[in-house]
C-alpha positions as CSV (number, residue, x, y, z in Angstrom):
1,M,23.9,24.2,39.9
2,P,23.6,21.5,37.3
3,R,26.4,21.8,34.6
4,L,25.4,20.6,31.0
5,T,27.2,20.8,27.8
6,V,24.9,20.7,24.9
7,V,26.0,19.3,21.4
8,G,23.6,20.3,18.6
9,S,22.4,22.7,16.0
10,I,22.2,26.6,15.7
11,N,19.6,28.3,13.3
12,L,18.1,31.3,12.6
13,D,14.2,30.9,12.7
14,L,12.2,32.6,9.8
15,I,8.7,32.7,11.0
16,V,5.5,33.4,9.4
17,R,2.1,33.4,11.3
18,C,-1.1,32.9,9.4
19,A,-4.9,32.2,10.2
20,R,-4.3,28.5,8.9
21,L,-1.6,26.5,7.1
22,P,-1.8,26.3,3.5
23,R,-2.8,23.1,1.7
24,P,-0.3,21.6,-0.8
25,G,-0.3,24.1,-3.8
26,E,-2.2,26.8,-2.0
27,T,-0.9,30.4,-1.2
28,V,-2.4,31.9,2.1
29,T,-1.7,35.6,2.4
30,G,-2.4,38.2,5.3
31,A,0.5,36.6,7.2
32,S,3.0,38.3,9.8
33,F,6.8,37.7,9.5
34,S,9.4,37.7,12.2
35,R,12.9,36.2,12.8
36,G,14.7,34.9,15.7
37,P,17.6,32.4,17.0
38,G,16.7,28.8,17.1
39,G,17.9,25.4,16.3
40,K,17.4,22.6,18.6
41,G,20.8,22.6,20.2
42,A,20.7,26.1,20.8
43,N,17.2,26.0,21.9
44,Q,17.8,23.5,24.4
45,A,21.0,25.4,25.8
46,V,19.2,28.6,26.2
47,A,16.1,26.7,28.1
48,A,18.6,24.9,30.3
49,A,20.2,28.3,31.0
50,R,16.9,29.9,31.8
51,L,16.3,27.1,34.2
52,G,19.3,27.8,36.2
53,A,22.1,25.5,34.8
54,E,25.6,26.4,33.8
55,V,25.6,25.5,29.9
56,R,28.1,25.3,27.6
57,L,27.2,24.8,23.7
58,I,29.2,23.1,21.0
59,G,27.9,23.7,17.5
60,C,28.4,25.3,14.2
61,V,27.2,28.6,12.4
62,G,28.2,30.1,9.0
63,N,30.3,33.0,7.9
64,D,27.3,35.2,6.7
65,S,25.1,37.9,8.1
66,F,22.7,35.3,9.7
67,A,25.2,34.0,12.3
68,A,25.1,37.0,14.8
69,E,21.3,36.8,15.0
70,A,21.3,33.0,15.2
71,L,23.8,33.4,18.3
72,A,22.2,36.3,20.0
73,G,19.8,34.4,22.3
74,L,22.7,32.1,23.4
75,R,24.8,35.1,24.4
76,E,21.9,36.7,26.1
77,A,21.4,33.7,28.2
78,G,24.9,33.4,29.3
79,V,25.8,30.1,27.6
80,D,29.3,29.4,27.4
81,E,30.9,29.8,23.9
82,G,31.9,26.5,22.3
83,W,30.5,27.1,18.7
84,L,32.7,27.3,15.7
85,A,32.3,29.3,12.4
86,R,32.3,27.4,9.0
87,D,32.6,28.7,5.5
88,A,29.0,27.9,4.9
89,P,25.5,29.3,5.4
90,T,24.3,29.5,8.8
91,G,21.3,26.9,9.3
92,V,18.0,28.2,8.5
93,A,14.5,27.1,9.6
94,L,11.2,28.0,7.6
95,I,8.5,28.0,10.2
96,T,4.8,28.6,9.5
97,V,2.5,29.0,12.7
98,D,-1.2,29.0,12.4
99,A,-3.8,30.5,14.7
100,D,-4.2,27.4,16.9
101,G,-0.3,27.2,17.3
102,E,0.3,24.3,15.0
103,T,3.3,24.5,13.1
104,T,5.2,23.4,10.0
105,I,9.1,23.4,9.8
106,V,11.4,23.0,6.9
107,V,15.2,23.3,7.9
108,S,18.2,23.9,5.9
109,P,21.0,22.5,8.0
110,G,23.8,24.6,6.6
111,A,26.8,24.8,8.7
112,N,25.3,22.3,11.2
113,E,26.3,19.7,8.7
114,L,29.8,20.4,9.1
115,L,29.9,19.7,13.0
116,R,32.6,16.9,12.8
117,P,33.5,14.3,15.4
118,E,37.0,16.0,15.8
119,D,35.4,19.1,16.9
120,I,33.9,17.4,20.0
121,E,36.2,18.5,23.0
122,L,34.1,17.9,26.3
123,D,37.0,18.9,28.6
124,D,35.5,18.6,32.0
125,A,31.9,18.3,31.0
126,E,29.8,16.5,33.7
127,A,26.8,15.7,31.6
128,V,26.1,16.1,27.9
129,L,22.7,16.5,25.9
130,C,22.6,15.9,22.2
131,Q,20.0,15.9,19.5
132,Q,20.1,14.7,15.9
133,E,20.1,17.9,13.8
134,I,23.9,17.2,13.3
135,P,25.8,14.3,11.6
136,A,25.3,10.7,13.0
137,D,29.0,10.0,13.3
138,T,29.2,13.5,15.5
139,V,26.4,12.2,17.7
140,A,28.2,8.8,18.2
141,Q,31.2,10.6,18.9
142,T,29.5,12.7,21.5
143,A,28.0,9.5,23.3
144,A,31.4,8.1,23.2
145,L,33.0,10.7,25.1
146,A,30.4,12.0,27.4
147,P,30.5,10.9,31.4
148,R,26.7,11.1,31.1
149,F,25.0,11.4,27.9
150,F,21.3,12.5,27.2
151,L,19.7,12.2,23.8
152,N,16.8,14.0,22.3
153,A,16.3,11.6,19.4
154,T,14.8,14.2,16.8
155,P,14.7,14.1,14.0
156,A,14.2,10.3,13.8
157,R,17.1,8.4,12.5
158,A,17.8,4.6,13.0
159,G,21.3,3.6,14.7
160,A,21.0,6.5,17.4
161,P,23.7,5.5,20.4
162,D,22.2,4.2,23.7
163,A,21.9,7.2,26.4
164,E,20.9,7.2,30.1
165,L,17.8,9.0,29.0
166,T,16.5,9.1,25.4
167,I,13.5,11.5,24.7
168,V,11.3,10.7,21.6
169,N,7.7,10.7,20.4
170,R,5.8,7.9,19.1
171,L,7.1,7.9,15.7
172,E,10.7,8.6,16.7
173,L,10.7,5.5,19.2
174,D,9.3,3.4,16.3
175,A,12.3,4.4,14.1
176,L,14.8,3.7,16.9
177,G,13.5,0.5,18.0
178,E,14.5,-1.2,21.5
179,R,16.3,1.2,23.7
180,R,18.4,0.6,26.9
181,G,18.3,2.9,29.7
182,L,15.5,5.4,30.6
183,V,13.0,6.5,27.8
184,C,10.8,9.3,28.0
185,L,7.8,9.2,25.5
186,T,6.4,12.6,24.7
187,L,2.5,12.2,23.9
188,G,1.8,16.0,22.9
189,A,-1.4,17.5,24.7
190,E,-1.6,14.2,26.8
191,G,1.9,14.7,28.5
192,A,4.7,12.2,28.8
193,V,5.5,9.0,30.4
194,L,9.1,7.5,31.5
195,I,9.6,4.1,30.7
196,E,12.4,1.5,32.1
197,D,13.0,-2.0,30.9
198,G,9.8,-1.9,29.2
199,E,7.7,-0.6,32.2
200,E,6.0,2.7,32.8
201,V,7.8,4.3,36.0
202,A,6.3,7.9,35.7
203,R,3.6,9.9,34.0
204,A,2.7,13.4,33.9
205,E,0.2,15.9,32.1
206,P,0.7,19.4,31.2
207,P,-1.4,22.0,32.9
208,P,-4.0,23.7,30.8
209,V,-2.8,26.5,28.6
210,Q,-4.0,28.5,25.5
211,A,-1.7,27.3,22.8
212,V,0.0,30.0,20.9
213,D,3.0,28.7,19.1
214,G,4.4,25.2,19.7
215,T,7.8,26.3,18.3
216,G,10.3,25.2,20.9
217,A,8.0,23.7,23.4
218,G,9.8,20.1,22.9
219,D,13.0,21.9,23.6
220,A,11.8,23.5,26.6
221,F,10.3,20.1,28.0
222,T,13.6,18.2,27.1
223,A,15.9,20.9,28.8
224,C,13.8,20.9,31.9
225,L,13.7,17.2,32.1
226,V,17.2,16.7,32.0
227,V,18.1,19.8,34.2
228,S,15.8,18.5,37.1
229,L,17.3,15.1,36.8
230,L,21.0,16.5,36.9
231,D,19.5,18.5,40.0
232,G,18.5,15.4,41.7
233,R,14.8,15.8,41.5
234,P,12.7,12.6,41.7
235,R,11.8,11.2,38.2
236,D,8.1,11.9,38.6
237,E,8.8,15.5,39.9
238,A,11.4,16.0,37.1
239,L,8.6,15.0,34.6
240,R,5.8,17.1,35.8
241,R,8.4,20.1,35.8
242,A,9.2,19.2,32.2
243,C,5.5,19.3,31.2
244,I,5.0,22.7,32.9
245,A,8.1,24.1,31.1
246,G,6.8,22.7,27.5
247,A,3.3,23.9,28.2
248,L,4.6,27.4,29.1
249,A,6.6,27.7,26.0
250,A,3.7,26.5,23.8
251,S,1.5,29.4,25.5
252,R,3.9,32.0,24.4
253,P,5.2,33.1,20.8
254,G,8.4,32.2,19.4
255,A,11.2,29.8,20.3
256,Q,13.6,30.9,22.7
257,S,11.7,34.1,23.7
258,S,9.0,31.6,25.2
259,F,11.3,29.4,27.5
260,P,10.4,29.8,31.2
261,T,12.5,30.3,34.4
262,A,12.8,27.8,37.0
263,A,10.6,30.1,39.3
264,E,7.7,30.1,36.6
265,V,8.1,26.3,36.4
266,D,7.9,25.8,40.2
267,A,5.0,28.2,40.5
268,L,2.9,25.8,38.8
269,L,4.5,22.6,40.1
C-alpha cells in the first residue's frame, strides 16, 4: 500500500449551481446552493485515500463553525490527522458551476495562510505531495524535508521548488519556467502528457464522459497519478489511470464526493 503525506490547504466549499455563469456586473438567479469540504490539499488527500493509499494530511483550519465541516471528508476517508487549528477563519472557496460543468472559483485562504515552515514535521513519511494554496516558504520547507517530493504547482507562482514530479497546466508551466524532473502537463479535455528533459515520454486521453462539475477533477487526477507511480505502475499506465480518475470526478457533482475508488478507475483502464 502506498504511503503518502499531503501538505496543503483545507477549505469549506460554498457551491452555487446555475444554468450559466454570470457576466461581469450581471445577476443570475434560479440557482441551487450546497456546501461541502474542499481545498486542494484536503481534496488530494481524500482522493488518494479513496484510491487505496495510506494518507496523512498536514494543514490548518480555523477555530470557527466551518472547521468541522471542512474536516468531515478527511475523517470519513480515514486520512490520518496532521492538521492544526489556528485563531483565524477556516478557508472558504466560493464556487459557481454552470449547466456544462464549467466553474469559477474564488478562495479566501483564512487559516491556510498560517501554515508555517516550523509546522512541517514529516516523521517517517515516504513521499510528500504539496500544492501552492499555502505560503511559499512552507512549500519550500516541505520540499527540503521530503524524501520524495511531488508538486501540483497550482495556483501558479514563480519560484516553486523542484520536484520528482511537477503537475501543471499550460499557464502554470509558463509561470514556473524551466523545470527539472518529470513534468505532467494537463490539457483539459485533451488529456495530459508526461515530459522529461524536454521530451514527451507518455500521453493519455480521458474516457468520454458527460461533464457535470469540474470542481476537484484536477485533484482526482493529481492524486491518482502520484499514487499510481508510488504503487510502481509504468508511467503510461499511471497517466491513463489519472485521466480516468479526473474524468470520473468531472462526471459527478461536488469535489470530495466525486472522487472514484481504485476499482472504479481500473474498470475503465
